[in-house]
VOMARVO-284118 format. One line per 4 residues: number of its first residue (from 1); their letters; for each residue x, y, z of C-alpha. Coordinates in Angstrom, 2 decimals, padded with zeros to 5 digits. Layout:
NUM> a> X:Y:Z | ... .
END
This chain:
1> xxxx> 000.00:000.00:000.00 | 001.00:003.63:-000.33 | 001.58:006.15:002.45 | -001.71:007.99:003.02 .
5> xxxx> 000.19:011.26:003.36 | 001.73:010.72:-000.09 | -001.73:010.04:-001.51 | -003.16:013.23:-000.01 .
9> xxxx> -000.29:015.33:-001.35 | -000.01:013.65:-004.78 | -003.50:012.60:-005.89 | -002.79:013.08:-009.61 .
13> xxxx> 000.32:010.88:-009.50 | -001.66:008.16:-007.73 | -004.56:008.55:-010.16 | -002.18:008.04:-013.10 .
17> xxxx> -000.65:004.98:-011.41 | -004.10:003.44:-010.95 | -004.78:003.95:-014.66 | -001.40:002.55:-015.72 .
21> xxxx> -001.83:-000.49:-013.50 | -005.38:-001.09:-014.79 | -006.55:-000.80:-011.19 | -010.13:-000.56:-009.97 .
25> xxxx> -009.63:001.77:-007.00 | -011.90:004.83:-006.80 | -009.41:007.41:-005.53 | -012.10:010.02:-004.90 .
29> xxxx> -013.87:007.58:-002.58 | -010.61:006.92:-000.74 | -009.84:010.62:-000.30 | -013.38:011.37:000.88 .
33> xxxx> -013.22:008.51:003.37 | -009.81:009.71:004.56 | -011.25:013.19:005.17 | -014.06:011.65:007.26 .
37> xxxx> -011.56:009.64:009.28 | -009.41:012.71:009.90 | -012.43:014.74:011.03 | -013.64:012.00:013.39 .
41> xxxx> -010.13:011.65:014.81 | -010.05:015.37:015.55 | -013.44:015.21:017.27 | -012.44:012.14:019.25 .
45> xxxx> -009.13:013.67:020.34 | -010.86:016.90:021.36 | -013.42:015.00:023.46 | -010.71:012.85:025.05 .
49> xxxx> -008.74:015.97:025.94 | -011.89:017.59:027.37 | -012.69:014.42:029.36 | -009.20:014.42:030.90 .
53> xxxx> -009.44:018.10:031.79 | -012.95:017.62:033.16 | -011.82:014.70:035.34 | -009.00:016.78:036.81 .
57> xxxx> -011.37:019.69:037.45 | -013.94:017.40:039.10 | -011.31:016.03:041.45 | -010.51:019.53:042.69 .
61> xxxx> -014.00:021.02:042.49 | -016.18:022.07:045.39 | -019.12:019.73:046.13 | -021.63:022.13:044.63 .
65> xxxx> -019.59:022.27:041.36 | -018.68:018.59:041.15 | -022.16:017.33:040.15 | -022.20:019.35:036.93 .
69> xxxx> -018.66:018.23:036.08 | -019.51:014.60:036.68 | -022.56:014.89:034.42 | -020.43:016.54:031.75 .
73> xxxx> -017.94:013.69:032.05 | -020.75:011.18:031.51 | -021.97:013.09:028.45 | -018.47:013.12:026.97 .
77> xxxx> -018.26:009.38:027.58 | -021.57:008.85:025.78 | -020.38:010.88:022.79 | -017.11:008.92:022.64 .
81> xxxx> -018.96:005.62:022.88 | -020.77:006.60:019.69 | -017.81:008.11:017.85 | -015.18:005.45:018.54 .
85> xxxx> -017.01:002.50:016.91 | -017.84:004.73:013.94 | -014.18:005.74:013.67 | -012.99:002.11:013.81 .
89> xxxx> -015.46:001.16:011.07 | -014.34:004.03:008.84 | -010.67:003.21:009.44 | -011.32:-000.41:008.44 .
93> xxxx> -013.01:000.73:005.23 | -010.13:003.09:004.52 | -007.59:000.34:005.09 | -009.39:-001.91:002.63 .
97> xxxx> -009.15:000.82:000.00 | -005.49:001.45:000.82 | -004.83:-002.24:000.10 | -005.85:-001.47:-003.49 .
101> xxxx> -003.45:001.44:-004.00 | -000.70:000.69:-006.52 | 003.01:001.31:-006.39 | 004.05:004.15:-008.69 .
105> xxxx> 005.64:002.12:-011.54 | 009.14:002.51:-012.90 | 009.23:005.18:-015.58 | 010.84:002.72:-018.01 .
109> xxxx> 008.05:000.16:-017.75 | 005.95:-000.31:-020.91 | 002.52:001.23:-020.41 | -000.39:-001.05:-021.23 .
113> xxxx> -003.24:-002.99:-019.63 | -002.06:-006.56:-020.20 | 000.73:-008.92:-021.29 | 000.34:-008.00:-024.96 .
117> xxxx> 002.20:-004.79:-024.09 | 005.22:-006.60:-022.60 | 008.44:-005.81:-024.46 | 011.13:-008.32:-025.40 .
121> xxxx> 014.51:-006.76:-024.57 | 016.87:-009.59:-025.50 | 017.14:-013.27:-026.36 | 019.70:-015.80:-025.16 .
125> xxxx> 020.42:-018.92:-027.19 | 018.71:-020.28:-030.28 | 015.86:-022.80:-030.46 | 017.16:-026.24:-031.34 .
129> xxxx> 016.73:-027.55:-034.89 | 015.76:-031.22:-034.60 | 016.94:-033.78:-037.14 | 014.10:-036.07:-036.10 .
133> xxxx> 010.43:-035.65:-035.19 | 010.55:-034.47:-031.55 | 008.00:-035.50:-028.95 | 006.27:-033.19:-026.51 .
137> xxxx> 006.90:-033.65:-022.78 | 003.75:-035.72:-022.20 | 004.63:-038.16:-024.99 | 008.18:-038.45:-023.61 .
141> xxxx> 006.86:-039.18:-020.12 | 004.44:-041.80:-021.40 | 007.02:-043.42:-023.70 | 009.55:-043.80:-020.87 .
145> xxxx> 007.25:-044.52:-017.94 | 008.38:-041.35:-016.14 | 004.99:-040.41:-014.75 | 001.34:-041.25:-014.34 .
149> xxxx> -001.27:-038.59:-015.02 | -004.28:-040.90:-015.02 | -003.68:-042.37:-011.56 | -002.70:-038.94:-010.23 .
153> xxxx> -006.09:-037.62:-011.34 | -007.77:-040.62:-009.68 | -006.26:-039.84:-006.27 | -005.97:-036.04:-006.43 .
157> xxxx> -008.16:-034.71:-009.20 | -007.33:-032.72:-012.31 | -004.02:-030.93:-012.85 | -002.18:-033.45:-010.70 .
161> xxxx> 000.85:-035.50:-011.61 | 003.04:-038.34:-010.41 | 006.70:-038.50:-011.42 | 008.42:-041.86:-011.62 .
165> xxxx> 011.88:-043.31:-011.99 | 014.58:-041.05:-013.41 | 012.23:-038.08:-013.79 | 011.39:-038.07:-010.09 .
169> xxxx> 015.09:-038.14:-009.19 | 015.83:-035.51:-011.84 | 013.32:-033.10:-010.27 | 015.03:-033.43:-006.89 .
173> xxxx> 018.45:-032.96:-008.46 | 017.30:-029.77:-010.18 | 015.88:-028.29:-006.98 | 019.09:-028.99:-005.08 .
177> xxxx> 021.15:-027.58:-007.94 | 019.13:-024.33:-007.86 | 019.36:-024.16:-004.06 | 023.15:-024.48:-004.25 .
181> xxxx> 023.32:-021.62:-006.77 | 021.48:-019.41:-004.30 | 023.78:-020.43:-001.45 | 026.83:-019.67:-003.59 .
185> xxxx> 025.34:-016.24:-004.24 | 025.27:-015.61:-000.47 | 021.59:-016.20:000.23 | 020.56:-017.92:003.47 .
189> xxxx> 018.54:-021.10:002.80 | 015.33:-021.63:004.76 | 012.59:-024.20:004.93 | 009.19:-022.61:005.48 .
193> xxxx> 005.72:-023.97:006.26 | 003.12:-024.44:003.54 | 000.34:-023.19:005.84 | 000.00:-019.48:006.40 .
197> xxxx> -002.41:-017.03:008.08 | -004.77:-014.55:006.48 | -002.84:-011.52:007.78 | 000.31:-012.87:006.12 .
201> xxxx> -001.42:-013.01:002.73 | -002.61:-009.44:003.20 | 000.94:-008.45:004.10 | 002.26:-010.10:000.95 .
205> xxxx> -000.37:-008.45:-001.26 | -002.16:-011.55:-002.50 | -005.25:-010.62:-000.49 | -007.73:-009.14:-001.11 .
209> xxxx> -007.50:-009.14:-004.94 | -006.28:-012.71:-005.66 | -008.13:-014.56:-002.93 | -009.63:-016.99:-005.44 .
213> xxxx> -006.14:-018.32:-006.24 | -005.55:-019.55:-002.69 | -006.68:-022.80:-001.08 | -008.17:-022.30:002.39 .
217> xxxx> -008.49:-024.75:005.28 | -012.14:-024.84:006.36 | -012.83:-023.68:009.89 | -009.32:-022.35:010.51 .
221> xxxx> -007.27:-019.23:009.86 | -005.04:-021.26:007.58 | -004.27:-021.16:003.87 | -001.89:-023.01:001.55 .
225> xxxx> 000.84:-020.67:000.32 | 001.33:-020.26:-003.43 | 004.96:-019.27:-002.98 | 007.53:-019.17:-000.18 .
229> xxxx> 007.72:-015.42:-000.73 | 004.42:-015.10:001.17 | 006.06:-016.38:004.36 | 009.53:-014.89:003.80 .
233> xxxx> 007.91:-011.48:003.49 | 006.33:-011.78:006.95 | 009.25:-013.20:008.93 | 010.21:-009.77:010.29 .
237> xxxx> 006.70:-008.26:010.42 | 006.29:-005.83:013.31 | 010.01:-005.75:014.09 | 012.31:-002.75:013.90 .
241> xxxx> 015.61:-004.10:012.59 | 018.92:-002.29:013.02 | 020.17:-001.08:009.65 | 023.34:-003.13:010.18 .
245> xxxx> 021.28:-006.32:009.76 | 020.17:-005.36:006.25 | 019.96:-006.66:003.64 | 018.21:-009.89:004.54 .
249> xxxx> 018.78:-012.27:001.65 | 016.76:-015.47:001.85 | 016.09:-018.41:-000.41 | 013.53:-021.09:000.35 .
253> xxxx> 012.60:-024.45:-001.11 | 008.94:-025.24:-000.54 | 005.87:-026.96:-001.96 | 003.46:-024.40:-003.42 .
257> xxxx> -000.28:-024.53:-004.07 | -002.48:-022.56:-006.44 | -006.11:-023.07:-007.34 | -005.62:-021.72:-010.88 .
261> xxxx> -009.07:-020.16:-010.71 | -010.07:-018.59:-014.00 | -007.73:-020.79:-016.05 | -010.28:-023.40:-017.12 .
265> xxxx> -009.23:-025.03:-020.37 | -005.69:-023.62:-020.27 | -002.69:-025.99:-020.19 | -004.74:-028.86:-018.80 .
269> xxxx> -002.41:-031.41:-020.38 | 000.84:-032.36:-018.69 | 003.06:-030.38:-016.34 | 002.69:-026.77:-017.49 .
273> xxxx> -000.05:-025.62:-015.11 | -000.66:-027.75:-012.01 | -002.18:-027.18:-008.57 | 000.87:-028.28:-006.55 .
277> xxxx> 004.49:-027.64:-007.44 | 007.91:-027.07:-005.90 | 009.92:-023.88:-006.04 | 013.20:-022.38:-004.94 .
281> xxxx> 012.40:-018.71:-004.29 | 014.78:-015.79:-003.74 | 013.80:-012.84:-001.55 | 015.55:-009.64:-000.44 .
285> xxxx> 014.66:-007.15:002.30 | 016.91:-004.09:001.95 | 017.26:-000.44:002.92 | 014.82:002.09:001.48 .
289> xxxx> 017.28:003.16:-001.19 | 016.35:003.00:-004.87 | 019.93:002.42:-006.03 | 020.32:-000.50:-003.65 .
293> xxxx> 016.98:-001.95:-004.74 | 018.04:-001.66:-008.39 | 021.34:-003.44:-007.67 | 019.55:-006.33:-006.00 .
297> xxxx> 017.07:-006.49:-008.86 | 019.90:-006.96:-011.35 | 021.63:-009.46:-009.05 | 018.54:-011.63:-008.66 .
301> xxxx> 017.81:-011.49:-012.38 | 021.40:-012.50:-013.13 | 021.13:-015.51:-010.79 | 018.03:-016.76:-012.61 .
305> xxxx> 019.59:-016.22:-016.01 | 022.68:-018.08:-014.82 | 020.51:-021.04:-013.83 | 018.80:-021.14:-017.25 .
309> xxxx> 022.16:-020.88:-018.98 | 023.53:-023.74:-016.86 | 020.48:-025.78:-017.87 | 021.38:-025.06:-021.51 .
313> xxxx> 017.95:-023.67:-022.33 | 017.10:-020.87:-024.81 | 015.18:-018.00:-023.21 | 014.13:-014.43:-023.69 .
317> xxxx> 013.88:-011.43:-021.35 | 010.66:-009.42:-021.15 | 010.08:-005.99:-019.60 | 006.59:-006.39:-018.14 .
321> xxxx> 003.93:-003.76:-018.77 | 002.31:-001.70:-016.03 | -001.03:-003.47:-016.35 | 000.45:-006.97:-016.31 .
325> xxxx> 002.81:-006.56:-013.37 | 000.21:-006.25:-010.62 | -000.57:-003.46:-008.16 | 002.43:-003.73:-005.88 .
329> xxxx> 005.32:-003.91:-008.31 | 007.61:-001.04:-009.18 | 009.33:-003.07:-011.89 | 008.98:-006.62:-013.20 .
333> xxxx> 011.10:-008.58:-015.67 | 010.06:-012.06:-016.78 | 012.22:-014.80:-018.23 | 010.47:-017.02:-020.74 .
337> xxxx> 011.99:-020.33:-021.83 | 011.58:-022.02:-025.21 | 009.01:-024.83:-025.54 | 009.66:-026.72:-028.82 .
341> xxxx> 006.25:-028.44:-028.99 | 004.47:-025.08:-028.79 | 007.02:-023.20:-030.89 | 007.05:-020.36:-028.37 .
345> xxxx> 008.51:-019.14:-025.09 | 006.73:-019.69:-021.75 | 007.32:-017.91:-018.43 | 009.63:-019.66:-015.96 .
349> xxxx> 010.91:-016.74:-013.84 | 009.52:-013.43:-012.64 | 011.79:-010.83:-011.02 | 010.00:-008.09:-009.08 .
353> xxxx> 010.89:-004.96:-007.11 | 008.11:-003.62:-004.87 | 009.85:-000.76:-003.02 | 007.99:-000.24:000.31 .
357> xxxx> 004.56:-001.46:-000.91 | 004.77:-004.82:000.88 | 006.72:-003.37:003.79 | 003.89:-000.98:004.68 .
361> xxxx> 001.37:-003.81:004.59 | 003.53:-006.16:006.70 | 005.17:-003.48:008.90 | 008.73:-004.31:007.79 .
365> xxxx> 010.84:-001.57:009.35 | 014.39:-000.70:010.29 | 016.15:002.09:012.18 | 018.56:004.01:009.96 .
369> xxxx> 021.91:005.51:010.93 | 020.19:008.71:012.09 | 017.80:006.84:014.37 | 014.80:007.29:012.08 .
373> xxxx> 012.43:004.32:011.70 | 011.79:003.60:008.02 | 009.94:001.05:005.93 | 012.25:-001.32:004.07 .
377> xxxx> 012.17:-002.28:000.37 | 011.43:-005.82:-000.82 | 012.27:-007.84:-003.94 | 011.64:-011.39:-005.08 .
381> xxxx> 012.35:-013.72:-007.98 | 012.04:-017.36:-008.93 | 015.24:-019.38:-008.83 | 013.63:-022.56:-010.18 .
385> xxxx> 010.11:-024.00:-010.24 | 009.25:-027.61:-010.96 | 007.60:-029.36:-012.65 | 007.22:-026.53:-015.23 .
389> xxxx> 010.95:-026.39:-016.00 | 010.81:-030.13:-016.75 | 008.66:-029.33:-019.79 | 011.51:-027.31:-021.30 .
393> xxxx> 014.27:-029.67:-020.20 | 012.60:-032.79:-021.56 | 011.63:-031.26:-024.88 | 014.84:-029.33:-025.58 .
397> xxxx> 017.26:-032.10:-024.53 | 015.51:-035.17:-025.96 | 017.18:-037.77:-028.16 | 015.70:-039.67:-031.08 .
401> xxxx> 015.39:-042.84:-028.97 | 013.29:-040.99:-026.38 | 015.99:-040.65:-023.75 | 016.81:-037.15:-022.47 .
405> xxxx> 020.25:-035.65:-021.91 | 021.06:-034.02:-018.57 | 022.87:-030.65:-018.66 | 026.49:-030.97:-017.52 .
409> xxxx> 025.92:-028.65:-014.56 | 023.24:-030.98:-013.15 | 024.96:-034.30:-013.84 | 026.84:-034.32:-010.49 .
413> xxxx> 023.46:-033.99:-008.73 | 021.68:-036.58:-010.87 | 024.52:-039.10:-011.17 | 023.98:-039.87:-014.86 .
417> xxxx> 024.30:-038.15:-018.23 | 020.77:-038.95:-019.38 | 017.32:-039.97:-018.25 | 016.48:-043.54:-019.18 .
421> xxxx> 013.17:-045.46:-019.28 | 011.70:-046.69:-016.02 | 012.21:-050.48:-015.79 | 008.93:-052.39:-015.98 .
425> x> 006.88:-049.23:-016.50 .
END
């Protein structure tokens, strides 16, 4: 969310940001509600001050004067008992509107309402030219007995999968490989729970707008996280960190869950879009300094590109448009990796800088060198997500006999140079 003082002083800038981000917030309603809250606060504070003064006067008053002062004290109490609930209700409504305020986007971001306005900035590697008829990832899995979609659907429903044999081991090898790249880059590895609380999802920014993407646990304040970033972003909520402890650089390997609401009919076949997946996430909490945030953005993007290059996969870099990046993001760059069977690139990584938008929601603060308490800046990016990356790895590195080569960088983790059929499958 944005600072309410900034909104009051810069309504036109905020209005333009709402338009650029294709937001739905009615800024006039927010400003009117803020004015009501400010007026009620003034009235409440005045009455509280009068009640305190009245109580002191009553304590010192003569008996004949005390009765009137006591009655006035009761009347003030009655007025406050009416105003305070009204104020709390208005403040709650205002907070809900503030949740919908967007970050002012980076001036270099393409302006447009959706992903059709994203801009390709560069391409790395060339799509492979096959000297045989290549198979898609589902055909490769079925040919080699590397998975079971039918039985997965029987036990877990649609968009589920079971990996078998070499492919199951390969997934684990890839996740550990990505985790090691993060550790080498100086990030602290963490394991985090899959369950999270409602307030954590508000702090992250997924609630209230994307609530339909999250699985909830009936009867409890518990939800299944769609990314480790949700929990990493709340680890230091409510704390005031010394500046010397920043930046906090975390990476986490966790199972992730998404309902994929609104995606009916899209990518229902295979591993591209599933309800449960695994991901190594990178997250940074740093000082409120734009230059430092930009440096971490480039660092995190470089790590992800390095992982794709080590996996020997062609990819392209996209500058994401204002309307496609979401409300909270200052800047977003996506990496899309080549899928031979579709003859196009598909997203595998998303690098985002959010400035203090998440920090204000989650109360992520630090005390700077001058003793001033400030909201920190946050950034996040994918290091590696499976099983989606398996789609690209299987299809790009397949052989004519159906086996699949393993990139040299991952061979020490996997123990073999290629994936071979599952015996007896």
